[in-house]
N, C-alpha and C positions, 0 to 999 in steps of 0.2 A: 675426669677421665685422665690416665695417665698414656705414656708413651706405646706403650702397648695396646692398651684400649684406641686409642685413635688410628691404628695399624689396623685391628681388628677390623673398626669403623670403613677403612679406606677399600680393605679387600673385600667387604660386602657391598661395598658400593658399587664393585666394578664386575662381581660376580654374575655369570651368564651376558656381559656383555663383551662387544668386539674389543674392549680394553684387558678382559681377564689373560690373565699368562703374561701382561707385558711388566709385572714388578715379580720381586726378590726379595725377602727379608732375611739376611746375613746376622742373627741373633749374635753371634761372639765378636762378631766385628763391629756390631751397631751402625747398618747401612743398610739401607732401602736401597735397589736399584732398579732404574726406571729405563726399559728397552722402550726406545719409541719405533722401530721398524715396521711392528704391525701396523700401527697408523701410518706409518709413511708410505709401506705397499698396500695398503686395500685399495687405495683409488683405482691405481694401476694396473693389479693384477685383477679388478673388477672388469675394466676395460680389456684386457688380453681375452680374458672368459667369456666378457660378453661377443668380443668378435669372434671366438675360438667357434662357440655355438651358431653364434649368425651367418658363418662359412658354412659350416653342417649343414642349417636349415637349406641353405640354397642350394648346397653340392645336392641333398636329398631331391628337393624339388626338380632339379634338373636331371636326375636321374631319372624319375619318374617317369619325365617326359621324353626320356630316349636318348638324351644330350649327354650320352657317357663320358667322353673325352672333355666335355666343358665343365663335367661334374668333378671329375678328380682335379680341374685345376681349382675348385673351390674346399674341397675332401681332405685333400693332403694337407692343405697348411690350415686349417680348421682344426684337425687335428693335432697340428704339429705344436700350436698354439695353447690346447688343451692339455698336451703332455707336459708342455715346459711350467703352467702353472703348476700342475700337481708335483712337478720335481722341486718346483723353485719353495712349495709349500713343505715341503719334507726336507730339506737340507737344512743345514747349520749357514748359508750364504747371509741368511738375513743379521745373523750376529758380528756382519763385516762393521756394521755401523755400529757407534762406540756409543756405550751406554752411560746415562747422566745416575751418579749417583748422591742420595742425600746422607752424609755421614753425622750422624750423631754426636760422636766422642768428639768432635772437631767444630761440629756445630757449623756446616759449613756444604753447600751442593758443590760439587767436581764433575767436571766434564772434560776430559782429555788434561789438557794443560791448565786448564782454568776454573779456575776456587773461586766460589763468592760465597761470605758469610752468610749466615742465614738472617743475619743484622742487617744488610745490604738490600735482602729482599723486602721489598712493598708489595700490599694487593694486587696494586696495576700492573704489576710484571706479569702477572697470570692474565695472558691474554685469550680469549674465544674466537676461532673463525670458523666462519659455517662456509661448508663447500659442496659440490654437487654429491657426494656420498657420505661423507661424516662431516661432523661438528670437531672440530681438532683444539685441544688447549696445547698452546706455546708459552714457553720462557722469554720475554720479552727485557734483558736484562741489558743496559749499556756494554756489559762485558761479555754479554752470552745470548744469544737468539738460537730457542731449539724446540723444535715440537717435543711433544712431554707425550699426549696420549689421544684416540680420538672416537670418539663414539657415534653410530649410528643413529638417524635424524629419530628415531622412533625410542631413544634413550636418554632422553632431556632431564630428566627425574636423575636420572643414576649420575649424569654429567655433572647435576649440579650437585649432587651427595658427595661425587669426588672431588669437586674444587674444593669444597669447604673443608673438607677432613686435611685433603692436602695440604691449604694453608693452615689447619686446627695444627696439622707436624713441624712446618717452616717457622711459625711465628711462636710456637710455645714447645722446641723441642726436647724440655726437659721436664720431668712430671715434680707437680709439688712435694713437698718433703712429707715424708711419711706420718706424720702426727699431725696431717691438716692444716700445718702452716703452710706458709711460702716466702720463698727467700729474697733475701733484701737485698741492696745494692752494696752491702760492706760484708756479707756472706753471713750474717744473723738471720731472723725472719720476720715478716712481716706479722705485728700484732691483727688483729679480726678491725677493730676500728681502722688501721693503716690499710688494710683492703679496704674496704669503706672507702677509705678517701679516694685512694686509685680507682677505683671501681665509678666512684661520679665523674671523673673526667675520663673515662675509659673510651668515648667514640673518639674523639679528638686527637686520644693518646693513639689508639689500635689505626685509626685511618692511615696516618701517616708512620705505619710499622712500627710501634714502639709496646715493649712488653707489658703486661697489664700483672706483674707478679713479683714488683719489684717500683722501688723509687728512682732509682740510677739508670746505668746503662745494661747491659744485657752482659752475660758472663761471656769469658773469653777476650782474648787480646785484640782480635782482627773485629770480633763484634761489637766489643765496649767502644772502640777507635771510631768505627760506623756510625754509633748512636750518637757519640760525641760531634762527628762532624755533620751530621744531619744536625743536629739539636741546632749547632753554631749557625748552620744555614736558614734553619725558620727563624731562629732568633733576627736576624739580620734583615730575611726577605721572609713574608709578609710584614714582621712585627717591628722593624728598623730600631732594634737593640742590637747597639753594638758595645755596648757596658753594664756594669751592674745598673747604673740610674736610670738608665734607658729601659731596661727591661723593670724594673719596680716602677716605672712610671709608667708602661702598660698595664702591668697587675692594678696599678690602684685607677686607672681607669675604667679598665674592665670593672672592677667590684664596686667602684662610688655610679658611673654610669653604663658605659660599656653600647653596647647597641640598642638594648631595649631601654633606650632614653629617646633615640630617634623612631622605635617603633611604637611606644607611645603616641608620640608627636603627630606621626605617621595615619597612626589610630584615630587620632582626633579628627585629623583632616578628614579620613576616608568618611566619616559617620556626616559629615556635611551635607547640605543640599547641591546636587548636580551641578547648579551655575555656583554656588562656591566654590568645588572643586576645581571646574573648566577654568573659574577666573586666577587660581593659583597655578594651574598646570600652565597655563598662557604666562604667566610673570615667571615661572622658573624657567621654563624653555626661552625666554626673553632674555632672561638675565645672565643664563648658562651660556646661549649664545655671543653673548657682549663679552662676556671672559674671555672664552675662548677666541674671541676677533682681536683680546686686545685693545677696546673700544671704551675706556673707562674715564672719560668725558663728565661733568657733571651731571648729564641728564642722565648717564647710567645711574650714579648715587639714588637721582629720584626711583626709578626703576625698581631700584634694590630696596628701598624704602619703603616702597608699597609691598613689594614681596613680603617684607619682614613683619609689616602691621597685617596682612593678609593669613600668612602661616601661624601669628601666636592669635588669631581671633581677637575674644574680647580684651584680650591681655597685651593684644598689637601695639595700641600707643606707647605703652610702657618701654615695649622694645625698640618700637621703630626710631625713637629719639637717641638712642644709645649707637644707630647705627655710624655715625659720622665720629663719634670718640672712639668708637672700637674701631674702624676704619684706620684714624689717624695713631693708634696705640696710646692713645692717653691713658696716663698714670691711674690706675683705680676702675680702669671702664671697665672692665672684667671682674670687679670683687663682688659687686652683687652678684646674685643668684641667676638674674636676669642676663648681666650680661657674661656671664661664666657661659651660659647656655648658646649666647647671640653667637661669643668666640668661636663656640666650636663649630657652631651653622654654618659662621663665612668662612672658617677654614677648610672643610672639609669642601667647600662649594668655589671657592678659587684655587683647592691645590688636587683637588681629586676629580678629574676630568670624568668618573665614571657618575658621581656623587648624584648630579637632578637626574642620569638615567634611571639610577635605581633606585630613587623616592619616588619616581614616575611608577615605576615596578612595583613599588610596596603600597600606594595606593590602590594599585589596579588590584592585588591580592588582597587587601585586607578591606575590598569590598563584599567578602563574604564576611557576613554576620558572626560566623559561628568563629573564624578566626580574629575575627578582630575583638569578640569578647574575651578569646583567652590572651591577648596581648601584655596582659598583667602578669603573665607567668614563663614567662621566657629569660628567665634570671637565671637558667641552669644554661642557656647558650654563651655569657658572657661566664658566668664562674665556671663551667665547665674548661672553658681554654685559659682561664685564668691559672687553675689547678695543674694543667701542663707547663704553663710557662714556668711556675716555679719548680716543675720536673728537671726541665733544660736547662735551668740557672743554674740548679745543682748536678745537671751531668757536666756541663763545659767549668764547672769548677768557681763559680760565682755565690755560689748560696751552699750553706752547709746541711746536712740533713737535719739537724734539732731544729735550724731557722723554718726548713720547707715546713716539718709537722705542726710546728707552733701555729702558724700563719693558716696552713691548709683548713686547719681541723677547726676554726669558726666558719667556712665558707663550707666547707661539708655539714656541719648543724644547719646553716639557713637553710641548703639544698634539702635538706631531710624535713624541716617543717614545712618547706611549698609543696612538698610534692608526697602522692599518696603510695607510690612504689616504684621500681626500677623503673618499669613499663610506661606511667604518667611520665615520668622525667623523661625519658626517652621520647616520648610523643612531642615533648614541649621540645625538646634539643632538636627536632626535623623539622619545626613548624620553626623555630627562630633563623636557622639556616635556609630553611625555604626564602626566609622575607630578604634576609642579609643577600643571597647569591643571585639575585635575581633570577629567580624560577627553579635554583635547584644546582645550576648549572650543569655542566658533565658527570661530574661525582655527585648527584641526586642518588642513582641509582645504587650506586658502591655503599653512599651511606645507610640507605637504605636496606642494603644485604648485610651490611654489618652492623647494623641496630638487629635484626634479625638473626643471628649468627648469634649475638651476645646474649640475646634472650633464649636460643634453645641451645646451646652448647651446655652440656652438663658441669663441666669446668669453667665456663664463664666465672667470672668474679659476683655477676647479677644472680648466678645459680649457687653460687658456695657462701656469699655471704649475705644474710637476712638484711631487708630494708629496714627493718626497725629497729636494727641495733642499736644497743646505748653508746651514745658517741660522746664518750668520756674516754680521756687519756686514759691508755691502757699499755705504754711503752715504759722505760724506766727514763 
């Protein structure tokens, strides 16, 4: 769906609602104007109208009872209020409120002297607030807070459609190429296989506000600078990647082990008897509390060894005897598979104050046999983020375009082998995030809506690139 199609969809979403008439599109200037005065004034106009009608009713009752003088004190102001509402609704007074403009040629949102490039806008900047009379959509950006539009309580479906199409206009302001290809970072076009690769990392890219039609930054000086700045911030926090070596280290961890290794271990724990699970939970809480209080005397090591022995079950003995060596950081202690896995577990336990609570949450979630049975299919949770790390590394100038495509292609091939469709992949991605985020976090509903949009939007990469595409290199 191109720009014109998305505008038509936006217009259809508001047709017949209170938001209708609040929009004007200037085709010559490529500007969409949003006038929020109607949403702003609907509340108090209803109050004034209600007060006016109430006073008229009171005046009528007083008049019928013969209290003519008292009736005049109600009828006069009631009539005045209704006349005032009528006059205000048919005068240009509402145009005193400034108009917000979406300027597609400039790829920016403009209100008075404030200018926000589309690349700086994120889904969370569009916020719904429920009022007594209207459900209002606000733009809450660090540079601007402004009411956009309001819908009545009975227009919830139209409100959701409007929100979805408005974000589509902001996040993909330029239509794809007329030949069905997609603009790439360097002004060329993405091939079908490259588009498939970008689509595989779509959830993590889109939730952070990045375009899905290119490897690198959005077009335009301001938008590109914003993407580079955001990519740099995300790489540093939460990924702790301040240079190329740290970035590649994060990618290698995601590809080789990632969080799916913890998910698999926790699934094994969750499948044990209730008594065994309770023993592990008790030991984990005890050891975590000792670490938090910095009580690391010899009794602590004994409890830690017992925790490790219980954690790894039948193989617990081979892990437990490595604990003192790993704690002392002896050379070669983490060379073996067991040593490396143990070192990783202890690193999280000592350095991540949320690790114990997160693991306890996963044990609770994995009590569901259906989720536990699917635990071997969460590769996409790690690979989807690895794909975006490559993209961000390219945006900040650490990785070349060719380097990224060469290393992203094998990940895409592995993803395609593991799942049967975009929807199957998305389901596993959401389940992986559920385990990772201690219940999904505040952004859970936003991720679910994002997945729904990616599956429903006609111009989504999931609907323009076939899942079964032959993933053989098709670029020069």
